[in-house]
C-alpha positions as semicolon CSV with decimal commas, in nm:
position;residue;x (nm);y (nm);z (nm)
1;M;3,219;-3,257;-18,532
2;T;3,181;-3,197;-18,883
3;V;3,166;-3,448;-19,172
4;Y;3,242;-3,300;-19,531
5;V;3,087;-3,512;-19,828
6;I;3,262;-3,382;-20,104
7;D;3,217;-3,479;-20,474
8;G;3,545;-3,566;-20,588
9;Y;3,544;-3,509;-20,934
10;N;3,384;-3,192;-20,896
11;V;3,677;-3,040;-20,643
12;L;3,940;-3,237;-20,841
13;H;3,820;-3,019;-21,180
14;E;3,839;-2,687;-20,973
15;L;4,195;-2,743;-20,872
16;L;4,325;-2,867;-21,174
17;G;4,173;-2,615;-21,376
18;H;4,181;-2,614;-21,753
19;V;4,512;-2,827;-21,706
20;G;4,527;-3,170;-21,861
21;I;4,547;-3,471;-21,604
22;L;4,849;-3,639;-21,629
23;D;4,770;-3,945;-21,442
24;L;4,407;-3,909;-21,299
25;E;4,501;-4,188;-21,010
26;D;4,788;-3,967;-20,861
27;E;4,565;-3,658;-20,903
28;R;4,307;-3,834;-20,708
29;R;4,560;-3,972;-20,486
30;R;4,730;-3,581;-20,435
31;M;4,383;-3,425;-20,388
32;V;4,258;-3,676;-20,106
33;D;4,576;-3,621;-19,938
34;R;4,542;-3,226;-19,938
35;I;4,149;-3,326;-19,831
36;A;4,331;-3,508;-19,523
37;S;4,610;-3,264;-19,418
38;Y;4,287;-3,037;-19,412
39;M;4,098;-3,237;-19,183
40;G;4,425;-3,321;-18,974
41;G;4,442;-3,147;-18,633
42;T;4,086;-3,139;-18,587
43;T;3,785;-3,391;-18,549
44;D;3,663;-3,329;-18,874
45;R;3,618;-3,607;-19,127
46;A;3,544;-3,629;-19,489
47;I;3,354;-3,838;-19,725
48;V;3,500;-3,861;-20,085
49;V;3,271;-3,970;-20,371
50;F;3,391;-3,999;-20,712
51;D;3,199;-4,114;-21,028
52;S;3,264;-4,477;-21,179
53;R;3,161;-4,728;-21,424
54;V;3,186;-5,047;-21,246
55;Q;2,915;-5,237;-21,153
56;M;2,934;-5,240;-20,766
57;L;2,985;-4,941;-20,501
58;Q;3,327;-4,967;-20,415
59;K;3,495;-4,839;-20,089
60;T;3,875;-4,777;-20,098
61;E;4,147;-4,825;-19,837
62;S;4,206;-4,465;-19,649
63;A;4,531;-4,322;-19,600
64;T;4,393;-4,160;-19,336
65;A;4,171;-4,242;-19,034
66;N;3,938;-3,886;-19,122
67;V;3,876;-3,978;-19,473
68;D;3,695;-4,206;-19,654
69;V;3,665;-4,288;-20,014
70;Y;3,424;-4,431;-20,229
71;F;3,339;-4,490;-20,606
72;G;3,013;-4,516;-20,740
73;S;2,855;-4,761;-20,982
74;F;2,690;-4,803;-21,277
75;T;2,354;-4,773;-21,053
76;R;2,466;-4,522;-20,787
77;S;2,625;-4,194;-20,936
78;A;2,839;-3,979;-20,692
79;D;2,562;-3,771;-20,652
80;S;2,306;-4,022;-20,550
81;I;2,544;-4,146;-20,284
82;I;2,645;-3,825;-20,175
83;E;2,242;-3,695;-20,150
84;R;2,180;-4,051;-19,961
85;E;2,499;-3,955;-19,726
86;V;2,403;-3,592;-19,622
87;Y;2,009;-3,690;-19,516
88;K;2,179;-4,018;-19,291
89;L;2,452;-3,769;-19,161
90;S;2,268;-3,441;-19,131
91;A;2,014;-3,606;-18,832
92;G;2,298;-3,594;-18,587
93;E;2,579;-3,460;-18,727
94;S;2,680;-3,093;-18,916
95;V;2,711;-3,203;-19,233
96;V;2,911;-2,997;-19,544
97;A;2,802;-3,108;-19,866
98;V;3,053;-2,971;-20,126
99;S;2,967;-2,990;-20,509
100;S;2,929;-2,756;-20,797
101;D;2,603;-2,977;-20,922
102;Y;2,310;-2,705;-20,874
103;Q;2,043;-3,012;-20,847
104;L;2,232;-3,149;-20,588
105;Q;2,277;-2,873;-20,395
106;K;1,885;-2,772;-20,437
107;T;1,823;-3,118;-20,326
108;I;2,058;-3,119;-20,016
109;L;1,884;-2,816;-19,862
110;R;1,830;-2,929;-19,512
111;P;1,902;-2,824;-19,153
112;N;2,276;-2,851;-19,026
113;V;2,381;-2,887;-19,384
114;I;2,604;-2,607;-19,535
115;R;2,667;-2,616;-19,888
116;R;2,978;-2,508;-20,036
117;S;3,060;-2,499;-20,393
118;S;3,402;-2,688;-20,505
119;R;3,550;-2,351;-20,593
120;Q;3,447;-2,208;-20,213
121;F;3,630;-2,529;-20,068
122;V;3,922;-2,528;-20,311
123;G;4,005;-2,176;-20,194
124;D;3,955;-2,308;-19,817
125;L;4,213;-2,589;-19,924
126;Q;4,450;-2,317;-20,064
127;E;4,423;-2,072;-19,766
128;Y;4,506;-2,374;-19,544
129;T;4,810;-2,496;-19,759
130;R;4,927;-2,128;-19,771
131;R;4,895;-2,077;-19,384
132;I;5,108;-2,383;-19,287
133;A;5,341;-2,284;-19,555
134;N;5,408;-1,965;-19,341
135;P;5,759;-1,967;-19,240
136;E;5,594;-1,828;-18,943
137;N;5,430;-2,135;-18,864
138;C;5,702;-2,380;-18,923
139;T;5,935;-2,499;-18,733
140;T;6,316;-2,516;-18,909
141;I;6,586;-2,777;-18,838
142;G;6,923;-2,669;-18,949
143;H;7,063;-2,939;-19,158
144;R;7,419;-2,780;-19,208
145;I;7,711;-2,782;-18,915
146;E;7,684;-2,403;-18,946
147;E;7,320;-2,381;-18,860
148;R;7,322;-2,609;-18,563
149;A;7,659;-2,522;-18,378
150;D;7,765;-2,166;-18,184
151;P;7,896;-1,904;-18,397
152;G;8,278;-1,920;-18,210
153;T;8,331;-2,286;-18,299
154;V;8,178;-2,237;-18,648
155;D;8,419;-1,937;-18,702
156;K;8,756;-2,200;-18,534
157;L;8,693;-2,454;-18,789
158;R;8,628;-2,216;-19,067
159;A;9,004;-2,064;-18,944
160;L;9,129;-2,450;-18,919
161;R;9,008;-2,527;-19,294
162;D;9,198;-2,217;-19,425
163;A;9,524;-2,297;-19,247
164;L;9,495;-2,644;-19,375
165;G;9,413;-2,538;-19,711
166;A;9,673;-2,291;-19,712
167;Q;9,990;-2,548;-19,605
168;P;10,238;-2,682;-19,926
169;E;10,130;-3,090;-20,007
170;K;10,357;-3,351;-19,823
171;P;10,533;-3,559;-20,104
172;G;10,366;-3,875;-20,149
173;R;10,034;-3,797;-19,999
174;P;9,729;-3,745;-20,262
175;R;9,545;-3,402;-20,211
176;Q;9,172;-3,461;-20,152
177;G;8,962;-3,446;-20,471
178;S;9,286;-3,510;-20,644
179;D;9,287;-3,838;-20,889
180;A;9,571;-3,966;-20,774
């Protein structure tokens, strides 16, 4: 199992580029969902850390079992939390530290730690999204009757529809779709 320790705002900035953020909370949630999807199907897990301006370190409820989200505080920045988590986890697990912060990258240089920039990680997320969005990898379900019925039955139903549409209207009975 690999643990990804991720600088949340570095990755979010890389995902959004120079596009203005409409709703920061929605964008954070969307990014965490993408990371959870990326971790899904593996034994890997992620710890996503965001800087914050609150008094105490906060851990939020995660949407999935394989992604934990932390918000730093006045006294503990995201970088210091990432540094501590990497040191703690690297003793017994494989760790991928995701940050574009050069100082942090230098500080976490340890055995069992792979350092990835936010740009590299976002590239991995985008490649994963393209791969799972490929129609060859998807199971499609027919939503229309034509897609689920055999072609002979579909032809008979079309012929019946055309025959009924060609019949003259009976007096006293409004035609479907009319306002009467």
